[in-house]
VODREN-387191 format. One record per atom (N, C-alpha, C): residue in three letters; z, x, y. Coordinates in steps of 0.001 Angstrom, whole numbers, padded with zeros to 6 digits, always signed. Example, Ala and Ser with C-alpha at 12.3 -4.5 7.8 and 13.67 -1.06 7.14 Angstrom:
% VODREN-387191
ALA+007800+013190-005690
ALA+007800+012300-004500
ALA+007800+013200-003300
SER+007080+012850-002250
SER+007140+013670-001060
SER+007870+012900+000030
//
This chain:
% VODREN-387191
MET+054923+146842+169402
MET+054927+147956+170349
MET+056066+147774+171347
PRO+056643+148904+171866
PRO+057771+148801+172787
PRO+057461+147955+174006
GLY+056244+148090+174557
GLY+055878+147313+175737
GLY+055881+145829+175460
ASP+055296+145441+174337
ASP+055284+144032+173954
ASP+056691+143516+173718
PHE+057552+144353+173152
PHE+058917+143917+172872
PHE+059654+143581+174165
LEU+059528+144422+175176
LEU+060264+144233+176416
LEU+059677+143138+177289
THR+058362+142988+177267
THR+057715+142051+178191
THR+057429+140685+177593
VAL+057333+140575+176267
VAL+056980+139297+175661
VAL+057998+138874+174598
ILE+058222+139735+173600
ILE+059066+139345+172472
ILE+060503+139086+172920
LEU+061103+140027+173650
LEU+062493+139855+174092
LEU+062664+138638+175000
PRO+061800+138442+176011
PRO+061933+137213+176820
PRO+061759+135938+176003
ALA+060838+135953+175036
ALA+060609+134763+174218
ALA+061836+134434+173373
VAL+062392+135430+172720
VAL+063578+135224+171889
VAL+064765+134814+172759
THR+064901+135448+173921
THR+066002+135116+174831
THR+065901+133679+175317
ALA+064688+133259+175694
ALA+064493+131882+176159
ALA+064834+130885+175063
ALA+064379+131155+173842
ALA+064679+130260+172716
ALA+066178+130242+172435
PHE+066827+131403+172523
PHE+068265+131501+172254
PHE+069072+130728+173289
VAL+068797+130975+174571
VAL+069588+130341+175633
VAL+069359+128831+175652
ALA+068098+128408+175518
ALA+067809+126973+175486
ALA+068523+126311+174313
SER+068542+126986+173187
SER+069193+126431+171996
SER+070698+126337+172177
VAL+071294+127326+172849
VAL+072732+127272+173117
VAL+073073+126000+173884
VAL+072288+125712+174933
VAL+072544+124525+175754
VAL+072457+123254+174919
GLU+071380+123138+174141
GLU+071167+121909+173371
GLU+072181+121774+172230
VAL+072497+122870+171571
VAL+073436+122815+170444
VAL+074847+122492+170934
VAL+075226+122999+172099
VAL+076536+122673+172666
VAL+076655+121171+172877
GLU+075596+120550+173424
GLU+075630+119107+173671
GLU+075657+118317+172362
ALA+074890+118762+171382
ALA+074895+118076+170083
ALA+076242+118250+169386
PHE+076826+119443+169501
PHE+078110+119719+168852
PHE+079206+118792+169371
THR+079157+118473+170671
THR+080158+117578+171254
THR+080149+116225+170558
ILE+078966+115681+170305
ILE+078851+114380+169644
ILE+079296+114483+168187
VAL+078858+115531+167501
VAL+079238+115710+166092
VAL+080756+115872+165973
LEU+081353+116595+166906
LEU+082806+116776+166893
LEU+083527+115442+167094
ALA+082995+114629+168014
ALA+083593+113304+168244
ALA+083504+112451+166983
VAL+082372+112508+166306
VAL+082200+111755+165058
VAL+083170+112263+164000
GLY+083255+113586+163862
GLY+084115+114171+162833
GLY+085588+113868+163037
THR+086054+113952+164280
THR+087476+113727+164541
THR+087841+112242+164551
THR+086843+111371+164753
THR+087108+109938+164826
THR+086892+109235+163494
ARG+085769+109535+162825
ARG+085409+108827+161591
ARG+085414+109713+160353
GLY+085755+110983+160521
GLY+085782+111879+159370
GLY+084584+112817+159369
TRP+084749+113942+158695
TRP+083711+114968+158721
TRP+082569+114695+157756
ARG+082790+113813+156797
ARG+081707+113520+155850
ARG+080492+112897+156542
PRO+080645+111810+157326
PRO+079476+111270+158028
PRO+078940+112219+159086
ALA+079820+113004+159720
ALA+079368+113947+160743
ALA+078465+115013+160131
ILE+078887+115575+159001
ILE+078102+116622+158342
ILE+076832+116042+157733
ALA+076943+114859+157139
ALA+075761+114230+156529
ALA+074691+113940+157577
GLY+075103+113386+158713
GLY+074148+113101+159793
GLY+073529+114368+160347
THR+074342+115408+160488
THR+073841+116681+161012
THR+072829+117307+160062
LEU+073151+117347+158782
LEU+072248+117945+157796
LEU+070932+117171+157698
ALA+071012+115846+157780
ALA+069794+115035+157722
ALA+068888+115339+158920
ALA+069488+115464+160092
ALA+068705+115773+161294
ALA+068095+117168+161203
LEU+068871+118133+160704
LEU+068355+119499+160573
LEU+067194+119551+159582
ALA+067272+118739+158538
ALA+066174+118690+157564
ALA+064900+118163+158218
VAL+065032+117119+159027
VAL+063865+116570+159735
VAL+063280+117611+160690
LEU+064143+118307+161409
LEU+063681+119319+162360
LEU+062978+120471+161648
ALA+063524+120875+160507
ALA+062889+121949+159740
ALA+061492+121537+159293
LEU+061342+120290+158888
LEU+060021+119789+158478
LEU+059052+119779+159658
VAL+059551+119422+160825
VAL+058704+119404+162023
VAL+058177+120811+162331
VAL+059082+121790+162338
VAL+058678+123167+162646
VAL+057746+123716+161568
LEU+058078+123467+160297
LEU+057246+123957+159194
LEU+055866+123312+159199
ALA+055782+122063+159639
ALA+054491+121376+159686
ALA+053659+121843+160873
LEU+054310+122021+162014
LEU+053575+122407+163217
LEU+053106+123858+163167
GLY+053949+124726+162600
GLY+053604+126150+162568
GLY+052238+126431+161975
PRO+051995+126077+160706
PRO+050669+126333+160104
PRO+049550+125542+160783
ALA+049860+124338+161279
ALA+048821+123510+161902
ALA+048273+124159+163161
LEU+049118+124917+163861
LEU+048685+125546+165107
LEU+047597+126590+164885
ARG+047506+127116+163655
ARG+046511+128144+163373
ARG+045084+127606+163432
PHE+044943+126307+163307
PHE+043608+125713+163305
PHE+043133+125348+164709
ILE+043978+125556+165703
ILE+043606+125255+167087
ILE+043142+126550+167754
PRO+041996+126534+168455
PRO+041535+127736+169165
PRO+042627+128263+170087
ILE+042821+129583+170079
ILE+043955+130183+170764
ILE+043981+129873+172252
HIS+042801+129880+172919
HIS+042793+129628+174358
HIS+043150+128179+174673
LEU+042679+127245+173839
LEU+043041+125847+174032
LEU+044532+125653+173785
LEU+045047+126299+172750
LEU+046464+126202+172424
LEU+047318+126751+173567
GLN+046940+127909+174081
GLN+047698+128523+175175
GLN+047685+127637+176411
PHE+046538+127026+176700
PHE+046445+126172+177887
PHE+047326+124934+177746
VAL+047227+124248+176621
VAL+048010+123025+176417
VAL+049504+123332+176403
VAL+049873+124361+175641
VAL+051278+124746+175557
VAL+051781+125199+176925
GLY+050942+125931+177660
GLY+051339+126405+178977
GLY+051634+125267+179933
VAL+050758+124275+179970
VAL+050971+123126+180852
VAL+052256+122386+180477
LEU+052471+122182+179174
LEU+053681+121497+178734
LEU+054939+122292+179078
LEU+054865+123611+178932
LEU+056016+124439+179259
LEU+056334+124402+180752
VAL+055294+124390+181580
VAL+055522+124296+183028
VAL+056239+122990+183358
LEU+055746+121880+182802
LEU+056363+120584+183067
LEU+057801+120542+182547
PHE+057999+121055+181355
PHE+059317+121057+180741
PHE+060265+121978+181509
GLY+059804+123177+181810
GLY+060634+124150+182518
GLY+060990+123696+183915
MET+060027+123122+184626
MET+060310+122646+185977
MET+061286+121483+185962
GLY+061233+120675+184892
GLY+062207+119593+184766
GLY+063621+120131+184623
TRP+063785+121150+183768
TRP+065098+121786+183610
TRP+065546+122424+184921
LEU+064622+123121+185583
LEU+064962+123827+186814
LEU+065344+122839+187913
ARG+064618+121740+188007
ARG+064922+120742+189039
ARG+066333+120189+188862
LYS+066686+119804+187632
LYS+068024+119266+187392
LYS+069102+120307+187673
ALA+068838+121542+187260
ALA+069819+122607+187478
ALA+070017+122859+188967
ILE+068942+122811+189750
ILE+069032+123004+191199
ILE+069867+121898+191833
LEU+069583+120653+191458
LEU+070295+119520+192042
LEU+071774+119534+191661
ARG+072079+119960+190440
ARG+073482+120038+190031
ARG+074188+121197+190726
ALA+073506+122321+190850
ALA+074113+123463+191533
ALA+074340+123159+193007
ALA+073486+122319+193590
ALA+073612+121960+195004
ALA+074626+120847+195232
GLY+075123+120240+194159
GLY+076091+119166+194291
GLY+075483+117793+194452
VAL+074161+117695+194369
VAL+073490+116398+194485
VAL+073744+115569+193229
LEU+073673+116212+192067
LEU+073989+115578+190796
LEU+075270+116183+190240
ALA+076025+115379+189521
ALA+077267+115883+188923
ALA+076949+116829+187779
LEU+077784+117857+187624
LEU+077620+118786+186522
LEU+077918+118076+185205
HIS+077206+118484+184159
HIS+077458+117906+182834
HIS+078827+118355+182355
ASP+079644+117415+181926
ASP+081024+117679+181510
ASP+081160+117372+180023
GLU+081331+118407+179199
GLU+081443+118203+177754
GLU+082734+117478+177381
ASP+083809+117726+178115
ASP+085057+117014+177832
ASP+084881+115518+178083
ALA+084199+115175+179182
ALA+083960+113765+179500
ALA+083025+113133+178467
ALA+082001+113884+178055
ALA+081070+113371+177043
ALA+081793+113129+175716
PHE+082691+114044+175366
PHE+083468+113903+174133
PHE+084377+112671+174207
ALA+085035+112496+175352
ALA+085934+111354+175521
ALA+085160+110037+175469
GLN+083989+110012+176100
GLN+083185+108791+176099
GLN+082711+108438+174691
GLU+082204+109444+173963
GLU+081712+109186+172607
GLU+082854+108768+171691
THR+084005+109401+171842
THR+085168+109035+171036
THR+085601+107597+171308
HIS+085606+107241+172592
HIS+085986+105864+172971
HIS+085020+104849+172375
GLU+083717+105146+172426
GLU+082723+104224+171883
GLU+082883+104059+170378
LEU+083161+105151+169685
LEU+083348+105075+168238
LEU+084608+104295+167878
GLU+085678+104544+168613
GLU+086950+103877+168316
GLU+086914+102391+168660
SER+086059+101999+169603
SER+085996+100593+170005
SER+085166+099744+169051
GLN+084458+100382+168133
GLN+083636+099629+167177
GLN+084517+099029+166082
THR+084110+097864+165613
THR+084856+097192+164550
THR+083941+096903+163368
GLY+084564+096761+162203
GLY+083792+096475+160997
GLY+084437+097123+159792
ALA+083766+097024+158662
ALA+084271+097634+157436
ALA+084242+099159+157565
PRO+085173+099863+156936
PRO+085209+101333+157024
PRO+083893+101993+156637
ALA+083245+101497+155587
ALA+081973+102083+155158
ALA+080902+101908+156230
THR+080905+100731+156859
THR+079932+100470+157929
THR+080178+101373+159127
LEU+081429+101554+159485
LEU+081775+102411+160623
LEU+081394+103861+160349
ARG+081590+104321+159116
ARG+081189+105681+158768
ARG+079667+105834+158840
TRP+078961+104799+158405
TRP+077500+104832+158461
TRP+077018+104910+159907
ILE+077609+104102+160783
ILE+077249+104119+162202
ILE+077564+105480+162811
ALA+078691+106063+162440
ALA+079074+107376+162953
ALA+078088+108447+162498
GLY+077677+108358+161238
GLY+076691+109307+160730
GLY+075368+109199+161473
ILE+074969+107972+161807
ILE+073745+107766+162581
ILE+073876+108385+163970
ALA+075069+108259+164571
ALA+075307+108853+165895
ALA+075146+110367+165850
ALA+075715+110989+164795
ALA+075570+112441+164636
ALA+074113+112814+164403
PHE+073440+112050+163554
PHE+072024+112293+163260
PHE+071185+112214+164530
LYS+071387+111168+165325
LYS+070600+110972+166537
LYS+070837+112089+167539
ALA+072109+112488+167710
ALA+072429+113541+168676
ALA+071773+114861+168293
VAL+071913+115233+167024
VAL+071339+116505+166567
VAL+069812+116455+166614
LEU+069236+115311+166233
LEU+067781+115196+166217
LEU+067198+115260+167625
LEU+067783+114521+168565
LEU+067247+114490+169927
LEU+067362+115854+170605
GLU+068537+116470+170494
GLU+068701+117795+171097
GLU+067862+118824+170350
GLY+067793+118658+169029
GLY+067028+119607+168223
GLY+065540+119533+168467
LEU+065026+118346+168782
LEU+063596+118222+169067
LEU+063218+119028+170301
GLU+064105+119064+171289
GLU+063836+119887+172468
GLU+063811+121363+172075
VAL+064755+121756+171223
VAL+064767+123140+170747
VAL+063487+123448+169970
ALA+063093+122524+169079
ALA+061890+122734+168278
ALA+060654+122865+169163
PHE+060570+122016+170195
PHE+059435+122100+171115
PHE+059405+123455+171809
ILE+060563+123899+172301
ILE+060628+125180+173006
ILE+060256+126325+172073
VAL+060794+126297+170852
VAL+060497+127353+169880
VAL+059003+127400+169575
VAL+058420+126241+169275
VAL+057001+126194+168941
VAL+056150+126570+170140
ALA+056505+126051+171321
ALA+055704+126315+172513
ALA+055740+127790+172905
ILE+056919+128373+172888
ILE+057039+129787+173252
ILE+056378+130673+172201
GLY+056590+130328+170935
GLY+056065+131168+169869
GLY+054581+131042+169640
ALA+053993+129901+170050
ALA+052590+129655+169740
ALA+051641+130543+170530
GLY+052035+130926+171722
GLY+051121+131672+172577
GLY+050654+132996+172018
LYS+051574+133733+171367
LYS+051199+135044+170837
LYS+051743+135272+169434
GLY+051813+134206+168659
GLY+052245+134356+167272
GLY+053674+134795+167116
LEU+054563+134261+167962
LEU+055974+134648+167919
LEU+056851+133520+167407
LEU+056294+132681+166553
LEU+057040+131513+166078
LEU+058304+131913+165333
TRP+058200+132895+164457
TRP+059368+133290+163673
TRP+060404+133992+164546
GLU+059937+134805+165495
GLU+060877+135478+166392
GLU+061646+134471+167241
ALA+060916+133476+167789
ALA+061574+132438+168588
ALA+062515+131604+167718
SER+062107+131346+166475
SER+062956+130584+165552
SER+064254+131330+165265
LEU+064171+132649+165128
LEU+065380+133439+164888
LEU+066320+133376+166081
GLY+065756+133361+167290
GLY+066583+133219+168481
GLY+067315+131894+168492
ALA+066606+130819+168129
ALA+067230+129491+168065
ALA+068285+129433+166970
LEU+067984+130022+165819
LEU+068942+130023+164712
LEU+070204+130788+165085
ALA+070050+131917+165771
ALA+071218+132699+166197
ALA+072094+131885+167136
ALA+071470+131102+168016
ALA+072233+130254+168936
ALA+073010+129196+168170
CYS+072376+128585+167184
CYS+073045+127561+166364
CYS+074258+128142+165661
VAL+074083+129302+165041
VAL+075180+129942+164309
VAL+076319+130284+165255
LEU+075993+130822+166427
LEU+077022+131213+167392
LEU+077827+130009+167872
VAL+077117+128962+168313
VAL+077805+127781+168843
VAL+078658+127119+167771
LEU+078106+126970+166563
LEU+078862+126324+165491
LEU+080081+127145+165092
ALA+079934+128458+165072
ALA+081069+129319+164715
ALA+082176+129213+165757
VAL+081811+129282+167036
VAL+082811+129172+168108
VAL+083423+127780+168116
GLY+082576+126749+167970
GLY+083073+125382+167969
GLY+084019+125114+166816
ALA+083681+125633+165626
ALA+084544+125444+164457
ALA+085881+126149+164641
ALA+085849+127303+165305
ALA+087090+128052+165520
ALA+087991+127360+166547
LEU+087378+126839+167611
LEU+088163+126203+168679
LEU+088502+124755+168367
HIS+087613+124103+167622
HIS+087790+122691+167235
HIS+087966+121796+168462
LYS+087178+122057+169488
LYS+087183+121226+170690
LYS+085859+121424+171415
PRO+085514+120506+172346
PRO+084239+120653+173071
PRO+084162+121988+173800
LEU+082970+122554+173828
LEU+082784+123857+174478
LEU+082511+123644+175964
ALA+083540+123173+176656
ALA+083387+122793+178060
ALA+083244+124001+178985
ARG+083658+125179+178514
ARG+083611+126354+179390
ARG+082265+127070+179366
VAL+081372+126617+178507
VAL+080032+127204+178505
VAL+079344+126842+179818
PRO+078846+127827+180573
PRO+078196+127534+181868
PRO+076822+126898+181662
GLU+076821+125632+181253
GLU+075581+124970+180866
GLU+074554+124952+181993
ASN+075004+124663+183216
ASN+074023+124538+184297
ASN+073372+125873+184622
ALA+074168+126946+184594
ALA+073595+128273+184839
ALA+072588+128631+183743
LEU+072921+128276+182500
LEU+072002+128538+181397
LEU+070733+127701+181544
LYS+070882+126424+181950
LYS+069713+125584+182157
LYS+068839+126118+183282
PHE+069465+126631+184312
PHE+068725+127237+185415
PHE+067889+128408+184896
GLY+068536+129274+184106
GLY+067827+130421+183558
GLY+066710+130014+182614
VAL+066970+129001+181780
VAL+065937+128528+180860
VAL+064771+127934+181632
GLY+065075+127166+182676
GLY+064015+126595+183495
GLY+063131+127675+184101
VAL+063752+128744+184548
VAL+062995+129879+185109
VAL+062091+130495+184052
MET+062648+130763+182875
MET+061873+131438+181832
MET+060761+130560+181278
LEU+061061+129273+181051
LEU+060025+128381+180530
LEU+058896+128205+181534
SER+059240+128087+182801
SER+058212+127935+183831
SER+057333+129181+183897
ALA+057970+130358+183800
ALA+057204+131604+183829
ALA+056273+131710+182629
PHE+056792+131413+181445
PHE+055942+131413+180247
PHE+054830+130390+180377
GLY+055142+129218+180950
GLY+054134+128175+181093
GLY+052969+128605+181963
VAL+053276+129200+183106
VAL+052207+129682+183995
VAL+051409+130792+183308
PHE+052124+131664+182599
PHE+051465+132773+181913
PHE+050510+132271+180840
TRP+050997+131358+179971
TRP+050140+130838+178900
TRP+048971+130030+179461
THR+049223+129256+180531
THR+048142+128475+181130
THR+047043+129398+181641
GLY+047446+130458+182310
GLY+046465+131431+182789
GLY+045715+132096+181659
GLU+046447+132463+180587
GLU+045800+133067+179424
GLU+044768+132110+178827
GLY+045148+130826+178749
GLY+044233+129839+178185
GLY+042985+129650+179025
MET+043108+129867+180335
MET+041963+129725+181244
MET+041160+131011+181380
GLY+041597+132046+180652
GLY+040872+133309+180693
GLY+041235+134200+181860
VAL+042388+133951+182486
VAL+042811+134769+183626
VAL+043204+136160+183147
GLU+042732+137173+183844
GLU+043126+138553+183563
GLU+044316+138884+184454
TRP+045506+138768+183913
TRP+046695+138986+184722
TRP+046828+140453+185116
PRO+047090+140739+186386
PRO+047310+142137+186789
PRO+048575+142675+186133
GLY+048459+143815+185480
GLY+049607+144382+184793
GLY+049799+143842+183393
GLY+048896+142940+182960
GLY+048997+142401+181607
GLY+050262+141590+181410
ASP+050969+141847+180310
ASP+052168+141076+179982
ASP+053306+141296+180982
LEU+053243+142398+181736
LEU+054300+142658+182716
LEU+054380+141579+183787
ILE+053297+140828+183963
ILE+053294+139776+184970
ILE+054337+138712+184656
LEU+054729+138609+183382
LEU+055772+137650+183005
LEU+057067+137907+183775
LEU+057418+139172+183925
LEU+058637+139513+184655
LEU+058517+139132+186124
ALA+057339+139365+186697
ALA+057111+139002+188095
ALA+057152+137482+188281
LEU+056564+136752+187335
LEU+056584+135294+187419
LEU+058011+134756+187306
ALA+058784+135342+186385
ALA+060181+134918+186234
ALA+060968+135182+187513
LEU+060742+136341+188113
LEU+061432+136668+189373
LEU+061036+135695+190471
LEU+059752+135347+190515
LEU+059266+134401+191525
LEU+059950+133040+191366
PHE+060014+132525+190139
PHE+060668+131235+189907
PHE+062165+131319+190174
LEU+062778+132458+189865
LEU+064203+132639+190123
LEU+064492+132575+191621
LEU+063727+133309+192399
LEU+063934+133316+193848
LEU+063662+131936+194451
ALA+062603+131283+193973
ALA+062292+129940+194460
ALA+063414+128964+194101
GLY+063951+129091+192878
GLY+065033+128217+192462
GLY+066281+128406+193316
LEU+066628+129661+193597
LEU+067792+129950+194438
LEU+067592+129430+195856
LEU+066375+129576+196373
LEU+066070+129092+197717
LEU+066193+127569+197788
PHE+065600+126881+196816
PHE+065654+125421+196821
PHE+067074+124902+196564
THR+067868+125668+195824
THR+069268+125292+195635
THR+070009+125299+196962
GLN+069775+126348+197742
GLN+070429+126451+199044
GLN+069958+125353+199988
LEU+068652+125084+199990
LEU+068113+124032+200854
LEU+068649+122662+200449
ALA+068711+122408+199142
ALA+069229+121125+198656
ALA+070700+120971+198992
ARG+071463+122065+198896
ARG+072895+122011+199233
ARG+073098+121696+200717
LEU+072336+122365+201579
LEU+072457+122120+203020
LEU+072066+120682+203361
SER+070986+120195+202746
SER+070543+118830+202989
SER+071591+117826+202519
HIS+072165+118081+201358
HIS+073186+117167+200804
HIS+074433+117167+201684
GLU+074813+118326+202193
GLU+075987+118404+203056
GLU+075773+117654+204356
ARG+074549+117717+204904
ARG+074244+116979+206141
ARG+074302+115468+205905
VAL+073788+115030+204755
VAL+073771+113602+204447
VAL+075180+113063+204237
THR+076022+113846+203549
THR+077372+113375+203213
THR+078400+113659+204290
ALA+078002+114418+205313
ALA+078960+114786+206371
ALA+079351+113567+207209
//
């Protein structure tokens, strides 16, 4: 229905897409470092192996969720999303306020390249180690994507829709990265993390309330109000953190 699309489906797909962009950009930096340093064979092999593991995780969790009572599932997923979303939002606030340094993909690429080049051993061993590095990067970042996809999709049976959002992000980042053949340092990662933190926190509160049997005023439309509330709170705390940091460093 149009109402469900605007208030639930579109936000869910958008959250999965944006979160995936952030994670895939970070994973791509490591894979690119592996490919340019040790060759593309170990980089691609490690990436494909990690994607296979992630696909198995999503395929296993999806059907298993059907056996969990919907209200219990919504409550558990909601609490986890709140914790996860607030973690993203907290880091984004501190980075936007200058308390923490912004994530730098060029610096991450240089560091990973230096670590790979400083390793010694037989060529086959070095390629194996490089493949493991690519595998670990894709798996760790991908697990966060898988959690977000499953958590967002589980609340109202939107697993496939959220998965499509994540897949679209993967295709976009890989296509741009392959064309540029360099770290995607211009992607506004912190702004995207801020937005993801807002959306995940809003979904988390919404699902938690649904799991507890709360009758939200306005139904699914409350998601937009919750997102706005977290957005305004995030902007306020960013300003407060910036002022506090400036006083301390002055």
